[in-house]
N, C-alpha and C positions, 0 to 999 in steps of 0.2 A: 622332564617332558613338558613341553610348552602347553599352557592352558589354552583351550579353545577361545577364540575371539568372540565376544558377544556382539550381536548385531547392533548397528547404530540405532539411536533413538528414533531416527526417521523411519526405519523399517518397522520398528514396533508400532509407530503411528499408522504406517501403511497397513500393517496386519490387522490392527484394531479397526481401521476404517473399512477394510474389505470384509471382515467378519460381521461388522455392524450392517453393512450393505446387504450381505447375503441373508442375514437374519430378518431384515426389513422386507426383503423380497419374498421370503418364505412365509412371513406372518401376514403381510397385506400387500400382495403384488400390485393391485390397482393403485393404492396410495403411494407405494414406492415408485411406480411409474410416473405418477403425477409429480412427486417430489423431485425425481431425476430430471423431468422436463423443465422444472423451474430452476434447478441448480446447475445444469451443465453449461449454459451460456457464459456465466461469470468465469468459470474455470478455463473455458476455451479462450475467452477474451484476454484474461491475464497472461496466458501462455503466449499469445501473439504479441502483447505489449512487452513482455519480458524479452522476447527475441528481438523486437525493434530496439529496445533499450540496449541490448548487447551490441547490436550493430552500431548504434550511436556512440556507445562507449569506445568501440574499436576505432571509430573515426575521430575520437578525442573531443567530442562535443561537450561532454560534462566536465572533463578536466580543463578545457579551455575556458569554460564559463567560470569555474572556480578560480583559475589564475587571473582572469580578467577582473573578477570581483575583488581579489586581493590587491591588484594593482590600483584599481579605481578607489577603493575604500581603505585608506590607511588607518583611519580612526576606528576604534573598536566598535562603537555604537553604529556607525554607518555600515561597517562590515557585517555586523550581526543583522541589521535590517535588510541588507541586500541578500544575505544568505537565507533569511526567512522567506523573502519573495521568491528566490530561486527554488527552494524546497517546495513551496506551495505550487509554483508554476509547473514543475516537473511532475509532482503528484497529480495535478489536475490533468495534464496531457498524457502521461505515461503510467499512471497507477502508482499508488503509494509504495508497493513492493519494489517496483523499479526505482523509485526515488531513493529509498533507504539503501538499496543495494549499491547504486552507483554514486550517489552524492555523499554518503558517509565517508568513503575513503578520501574524496576531494576535501571535505571539511576537516578530516583528521590531518591531512597534509597542511591545510591552511592554518589550523591551530598550532601545529608543530612548528611551522615557519615563524610563528609569532612567539615561540618559546612557551606555549601553553600546553598543558595536558588536562584531559577531562574537561575541556572547554565547553562553554554553553553552546557553541556551534554544533558540537557532536550530539549532545542531548536534544537540542532543539530540532535536529534533523528528524529524529524518531517522532517526537511529540507533535511537531507540525505536520508531518506526513499523515498521521492519524487524524488530527483535528482538521486538516485542510482537505480531506478526501471526500468532501460532500459536494464538490463543484460540478462534476460530470458523472454520468453513469459508470464509465470505465475507471474512474478514480479509485474506486473501492469495490471489491466483489459484492459486498453487502448491498450496495446500491442496486445492482442488477437483480439480486434475489428478490428484494422488495419491489423493484420496478416492474416485475412480472405482473403485479396486480394493478399498477398505475397506468400501464400502456402509454408511457410518455416518450417522445423523442428526446434526443440529447439536448436539443435547444430548449425545449419546454422544461426539462429537468433543471437546466442551468438557470433559467429565469426564476424558478421557484427556490432554488437552493444556493444561489450565488451569494446573496447577502448573509444568510445564516452561516455559510462556510467561512466567509471573510470574518464574521464576528468571532467564530470559534478560533480561527487561526490567529487573529489579532490578540485575543485575550491570552491564548497560550504563549505567544511570543513575548508579550509584555510580562507575564508572570515569570517565565524562565529568565528573561532579561533582568528583571528586578532582583531575583534571587542571586544572580551572578553578576550584579552590576559592577563589582570591582574589576572583574576580568575584562569588562568592556571599555574601561577608561584609557587603556594604553593605545599609543599610536606608534606604528613601526613603518620603516621604509620598505617599499616593495622589492621583491627579488626579481632577477632578470632571467631565471631559468624556466620561464613558462613554456608549456608545450603549445603547439599550434594544432588546431582542428582541421579536418578535411571536410569541407562543406559539400558532401556528395550524397552517397546512398543513405547514410543515417539520417541526415536532415530531411531528405525527401520522404523517407519512411515515416518520420515523426509527423511531418505535415499531413501526409495522406491519412494516417490513422486518426489524427485529431479531427480531420474533416469527417471521416467515417463515423466516429463516435458521436459527433454532434448531430449529424444528419440522419443516420440510420437508427432504427430501433432494434432491440434484442428480439430474436437471436441473429438477425441478419448482420448487425454490427459485429457480433462476436465472430461469426464465420469470416466476414470480410477482413477484420483486423488480424485474425489468425492466419489467413491466407497471405496478407501483406508481410507479417512477421516471418513466416516460413520462406516466402520468396526472397525477402531481404537477406535473411540469414544464408539461404542457399547461394545467392549471388556473391555474398561476402566469402563464403567457403570456397566458391569456385575461383575467386580472385585472390584469396588469402595468400597462396604460395608466392604469387607475383609480388604482392605488397610486402611480404616478408623479405624478399630478395632486395627490394629497393630501400626499405627503411630500417630493416633489422629490428623493428619494434612490434609489429603485429604477428600473431601466430599464423602458421600455415593453415591450409584448408582443413585437413583432418584434425589438427589440434583445436581449431575453432569449433568444428563440429562437436568434438568431445566436450568442449567447454560449454557449448550451448545446451547439450543434453544434461550436463551436470548442473548448470545454472537453473534450468527449469525446475529442478527439485521434484521430479515426478513422484517419488515415494510420499513426499509431504502433500502434494496436490491430490494424489490418489487417496491418501488417508483422510484428509479433510473433506474430500468429496463424499467418501463413504459415510463419514459421520454426519455430514450435512443431509444426505439423503435419508439416513436412518432417523434423524431427529425430525426431518420434514415429514416422514411417514408417521412418526409419533404424533406430530401436531395435527395430522389429518384424521387420525383414528382416536384421538383423545381430546376432549373439549377443554381440558384444563387451561392451556395457554390462551386460547381464544376467549374463554370466559374471563380470565384474569384481565386481559387487555381491554375487554369491553367495559370493565368497571373503573378504568383508570382514565385520568385526563392526560393532556399533553406532557405535563411534568412527570407524572407517575410512569407513563409509558417510557420516557427517556431513562428514568432511573432503573426500571426493570430491565430494559435493554442493556444498559451499561453493566449491571451486576451479572446478568446472564452471560454477557460476553467474557467477563473475567472467569466465570465458572467453566465454560465449555468452549471458548474461543468464539469470536464474533461471526465467523462463517456458519458453523452449525447453529449458533444462536439465531442468526437471521432466518435460517431455514425452518427452525422450530417456531419462532414467533410470527413469521410471515407465511406459515403454511396455509392459513386462511387470511383473507383480506383484513389487515389491521385497521381499526378505526382511526388511528393517528399515525399514518405511514411516515410522514416527514419527521415527526418527533421520534419515532422508532429508529429512523436512520441516524438521527443525532446521537442517540444513546449507543447504537451499534458502532458508530465510527469514532466518536470522541471517547466513549467509555473505556476502550481498551488501553488508553494511556494510564489507567490505574495500576496495571500489573502486567508482567511478562506473558501471562497466559491469554491476554486479551486478543491478540492478533498475530498473524503470520509475520507482520512487519517487524515485530520484536526479534524474532529468531533471525531474520535476514539482516537486521541492523547489527546484532551482536556478531554474526558471522563476518559481515563486511568490515566492522571495526577491528576485530581481532586479526583478520587477514592483513589489515593495514598497519598492524603493530600497536594498536591501542587496546586497552582493556577497560571498557566502560563498566561502571558499577551499576548492577541492576537495582540495588537498593536506592541509589541516588536518583536514577531515572524514575523509579516508582514514586519517590518522595516528590519530585517535580511534577509527576503526573497527578498525584493526589492533590497537590496544591493548585494545579491549573485546570484539570478536567472538570470539576464541578462548576467552576466559574465559566469555562468555555461552553459547557452544556447549557447553563443558565442564559448566557448571552445568545446562543443560537436559538433556543426555544423562545426567548423574548422577541427576537426578530421575526420568527415564524408567526407568532401570535399577532405582532404588529402588522404583518402582511395579510393576516386573515387566514393563514394556513396552520395546519397542525398534523 
């Protein structure tokens, strides 16, 4: 007799999140309602961004960028620097979860074409996505959770956080590059089997959501981006069967629709949302987190945020620590965004990175990624906080 299959871990997370949400609503309905109002825009926004990213992937934009990078940068150091810029750019415009999901396979292929396995490109993709997600509100869900207290537009947020984000990303890239400097010394000839992108719907959607994120504030930006993502995906589904007949490379409409639903990872998003609302409710009914943050300076706030992210994931951590207006919101964001590089439990990006790498035939080592994170994250946090203090922000 065949043993019953156990539910995947994602459904356990979903169940825990829903149970936590129901408990929070039963215990403190007013606080739970306030926490949900603060937490829903980020999750709606990332859903729209992921759909836009899927359409861009179907158009070949990410693969074309990776191939172009490999052709232009034969030298390992130049290739690594270009890949770092690409990861930070996609993270900024389309969210770190989109970046690790779509760029990881591209960089796996690039490394494999150079005869490398477990190359610095693959690990840098994850670490730079986390460290570089401070640039725009939509770059990381934690930005929007904390942004609810700041009431900033995307442009104002960019002016405050651009330099700290660049500092964190640069330090992270340098540390990973120095650790793996031997792998960067090689020079190889480019391959001629590059794919070509279609500059159509995906590119238009990317441009539109970038403008919306910069111009609009939450929750309007979240709703607008989600609408663009749904519309772009619906248009691609409608034309998918025709594209498949012509190119024999894109999935047909129904297949793409199923892929979109699977890619959104609704059980994971639902579970994290439930946990975030539950911890946000706790932060509103218990003075402990607010009292702790009120006694910390910018440095201490970043450290607490980083450690809390590793303990409970950075999304629920943001909801807990930003349930009330934090005294050092920008430092809090540095810890919440860069701190997850310390361990796999820190952010959803870790899970997506592992899934994408394994789907591409690579098996990255969590231990190695964590060691690189432990080496780079404290320095990246210090660099970002130093820039914030120099700017007169914290």
